[in-house]
C-alpha positions in Angstrom: 18.8 14.3 -20.3 22.0 15.3 -22.0 21.0 18.4 -24.0 18.1 20.8 -23.9 15.0 19.1 -25.7 12.8 22.6 -25.4 13.0 25.9 -26.8 10.6 27.2 -24.4 7.4 25.8 -25.8 6.9 23.8 -29.0 5.8 20.6 -30.4 6.4 17.3 -29.1 5.2 14.0 -30.8 4.3 11.4 -28.2 3.9 8.0 -28.8 2.1 5.9 -25.7 1.3 2.5 -25.0 -1.3 2.4 -22.3 -3.1 -0.9 -20.3 -6.4 0.0 -21.9 -8.9 -1.7 -24.3 -10.6 1.4 -25.7 -9.8 4.9 -26.7 -11.9 6.4 -24.1 -9.8 4.6 -21.1 -6.6 5.7 -23.0 -7.7 9.4 -23.2 -8.1 9.1 -19.5 -4.3 7.8 -19.0 -3.0 10.4 -21.5 -5.3 13.3 -19.8 -3.6 12.0 -16.2 -0.2 12.3 -17.7 -0.6 15.8 -19.1 -3.0 17.5 -16.2 -0.3 19.1 -14.2 1.0 20.6 -17.5 -2.2 22.2 -18.7 -1.2 25.6 -17.8 1.6 25.0 -20.7 -0.2 23.0 -23.4 -1.7 25.3 -26.3 -3.2 22.6 -28.2 -3.3 18.6 -28.0 -3.9 16.7 -31.4 -4.8 13.1 -31.1 -3.2 11.3 -34.3 -4.1 7.6 -34.0 -5.8 5.5 -31.6 -5.5 1.7 -32.1 -5.5 -1.7 -30.3 -1.6 -2.9 -29.9 -1.4 -5.9 -31.8 0.9 -7.8 -29.6 -1.2 -7.7 -26.4 -4.9 -7.5 -26.1 -4.8 -5.3 -23.1 -2.7 -2.2 -24.7 -3.9 0.5 -26.7 -1.1 2.4 -29.2 -1.7 6.1 -29.4 0.3 8.8 -31.1 -0.6 12.7 -30.4 1.1 15.9 -30.8 1.3 18.3 -27.9 2.0 22.2 -28.7 3.2 23.7 -25.6 3.4 27.7 -24.7 7.0 29.6 -24.1 6.5 29.1 -20.6 7.1 25.5 -20.8 11.2 25.8 -20.0 13.8 22.9 -20.2 12.9 22.9 -16.2 9.4 22.4 -16.7 10.0 19.6 -19.2 12.3 17.9 -16.9 9.8 17.8 -14.0 7.2 16.7 -16.8 9.3 14.0 -17.3 9.6 12.7 -13.6 6.4 12.9 -12.7 5.8 10.3 -15.8 8.7 7.6 -14.7 11.9 7.4 -12.7 13.9 6.0 -15.9 14.2 7.8 -18.9 16.4 6.4 -22.2 17.7 9.3 -24.2 17.9 8.9 -27.9 19.0 12.4 -28.7 15.8 13.3 -30.9 13.7 11.5 -28.3 13.3 10.1 -24.8 11.7 6.7 -23.9 10.2 5.3 -20.6 9.0 1.8 -20.2 8.0 -0.5 -17.7 9.9 -3.4 -18.7 13.6 -1.1 -19.1 16.1 -2.3 -16.1 16.3 0.2 -13.2 12.8 1.6 -13.6 11.0 1.6 -10.3 8.0 4.0 -11.1 6.1 4.8 -14.5 2.7 6.4 -14.5 0.0 4.0 -13.6 -1.6 2.8 -17.0 1.6 3.2 -19.2 3.6 0.6 -20.4 5.7 2.6 -22.6 6.1 6.3 -23.8 8.3 7.8 -26.1 8.6 11.8 -26.6 10.0 13.1 -30.0 11.2 16.6 -30.4 11.0 18.7 -33.5 
């Protein structure tokens, strides 16, 4: 990632497409994504759960995660590395997908994740 995406804490908007068929299974996958960051998370607010219209086995979820001040740029970089080995930086967001060329690893159950910065 070229530039700093965190200012020690702050809110991130996350859009994630998971290989799941319901809200319960989707939350399990998202909890697995966030479990190592719990000490940095102030609040998680789920904004949207819905089946993804293109695929029967995929769910689309939008959430906001409020991180505390201890969540530094280095912590953010480690967070991304735990999710996927290949990220595309769009400036105001980063995206990882299991269909991205060169992607060798993405967290189990995740098809695509995009993280937006305020």
